[in-house]
C-alpha positions, 0 to 999 in steps of 0.5 A: 848581665841578665838577658831579657826575652820579649814575649814574642821572642820567647814564644818563637824560641819555645815553638822551635824546641823539640817536644821533649824539651817542651815537656821538660820545660813544663815539668821544671816550671811546674816543679819550681814555680807551680803558681806561675805555671798554673797562671800561664796555663789559665792565661793560655786557656782563656786566650784560646777560648777568646780566639774561638769565640771571635771565630764565632764557634761558640756563638751558635751554642750561646744563641741556642741556649738563649733561645731556649731560655726565652722560650721557657719564659 
């Protein structure tokens, strides 16, 4: 019987692991499943950027760039 962890359970399990276990997990994942490891890293980066954008941190930069572009025209 294969036990399937739901995403939230998996996240909670990883969060509770000591740092050396997290590093070992990353090393093993990258060695055995490099494409999967890369995809997960990208998904995490995108999610973090989305969360930051929702907070409005990046909107100031975007508005400044847009204002500069409009002034240049």
